[in-house]
Structures are given as C-alpha cells and as structure tokens.
C-alpha positions as CSV (number, residue, x, y, z in Angstrom):
1,X,0.1,0.0,0.2
2,X,1.5,3.4,-1.0
3,X,1.4,6.2,1.5
4,X,1.8,10.0,0.4
5,X,4.5,10.8,3.3
6,X,7.3,9.3,5.0
7,X,7.5,9.8,8.7
8,X,10.7,10.0,10.8
9,X,10.5,9.5,14.5
10,X,13.1,10.8,16.8
11,X,14.1,9.3,20.0
12,X,14.7,12.6,21.9
13,X,13.8,15.7,20.6
14,X,13.7,17.5,23.8
15,X,17.3,19.2,22.7
16,X,18.4,20.4,19.5
17,X,22.0,19.2,20.2
18,X,21.3,15.6,19.9
19,X,18.8,15.9,16.9
20,X,20.3,15.3,13.3
21,X,21.2,18.8,11.9
22,X,19.6,17.9,8.6
23,X,17.6,15.5,6.6
24,X,18.0,14.8,2.6
25,X,16.1,12.9,0.3
26,X,17.6,11.9,-3.1
27,X,16.3,10.5,-6.1
28,X,18.8,7.4,-7.1
29,X,20.0,9.3,-10.3
30,X,20.5,12.9,-8.8
31,X,23.3,14.2,-6.9
32,X,21.2,17.1,-5.5
33,X,18.5,16.5,-2.9
34,X,14.7,16.8,-3.4
35,X,13.8,17.6,0.0
36,X,16.3,19.1,2.3
37,X,14.9,19.7,5.9
38,X,17.2,21.6,8.4
39,X,15.8,20.3,11.9
40,X,16.5,23.4,13.7
41,X,14.3,25.6,11.6
42,X,11.7,23.0,11.8
43,X,11.9,22.7,15.5
44,X,12.0,26.6,16.0
45,X,9.3,27.6,13.2
46,X,6.4,25.1,13.0
47,X,7.6,22.3,15.4
48,X,7.6,18.5,15.0
49,X,4.4,16.5,14.8
50,X,3.5,14.9,18.4
51,X,6.9,16.6,19.5
52,X,9.0,14.1,17.8
53,X,7.9,13.2,14.3
54,X,8.8,14.8,10.9
55,X,6.7,14.2,7.8
56,X,8.2,14.2,4.4
57,X,5.5,14.6,1.7
58,X,6.3,12.1,-1.3
59,X,3.1,12.3,-2.9
60,X,4.2,14.2,-6.0
61,X,7.6,12.3,-6.6
62,X,7.7,9.8,-9.5
63,X,8.1,6.3,-8.8
64,X,11.6,4.8,-8.4
65,X,14.2,4.3,-5.7
66,X,15.3,7.3,-3.2
67,X,17.8,7.5,-0.5
68,X,17.0,9.4,2.6
69,X,20.3,10.6,4.5
70,X,20.4,11.9,8.0
71,X,23.2,14.2,8.9
72,X,25.0,14.3,12.3
73,X,23.9,17.4,14.8
74,X,27.3,19.0,14.6
75,X,28.9,20.6,11.5
76,X,30.8,17.7,10.4
77,X,29.8,16.3,6.9
78,X,29.2,12.6,8.5
79,X,25.9,11.1,7.4
80,X,24.7,9.0,10.5
81,X,21.8,7.2,8.7
82,X,21.0,6.3,5.4
83,X,17.5,4.6,4.1
84,X,17.1,3.2,0.7
85,X,13.0,3.0,-0.4
86,X,11.3,2.3,-3.3
87,X,8.2,4.2,-4.5
88,X,5.9,1.6,-6.8
C-alpha cells in the first residue's frame, strides 16, 4: 500500500544538540536533494508533529528508488543514517 508521506520519528527531541542537523531526500539518479529539511528550522518555526515526528511529503514524486540521508547534529559532513526505499 502506498502512502503519500514518510514519517521520521526521533527518540529524544527535547534538545536540538542531539537531533540530526538535517535530513535530505535524493532520487537515485540525482546528486541534488529533492527535499532538504533543517531540523533546527522545523523545531523553531512549526514544530515536529507530536513533538518528535517529521513528515516528508512524497505524493508528487515519480516512482523509483530514493535515499534518505540523516546528518550529524554538529557541523561535520558525516551522514549517520541512510535509508533506501522504493516508490512503486
């Protein structure tokens, strides 16, 4: 069953110091992110759903393979998590 969103749930959103710096969504054939979410901006401006959930709208994306990158909370260029998923 297809959903029009991806939901990321963070374990400890109480402090931005331990939250990821950003989340990026890439199509398998692109080097530029389709979605870029800066967690600090989301937390400061609109908040996270239920305090710890971030929804990414994927309803307008074409079917294919995508990668979600989660970046460290500091200014390093280290990805701490990668998730591959396929929209069919």
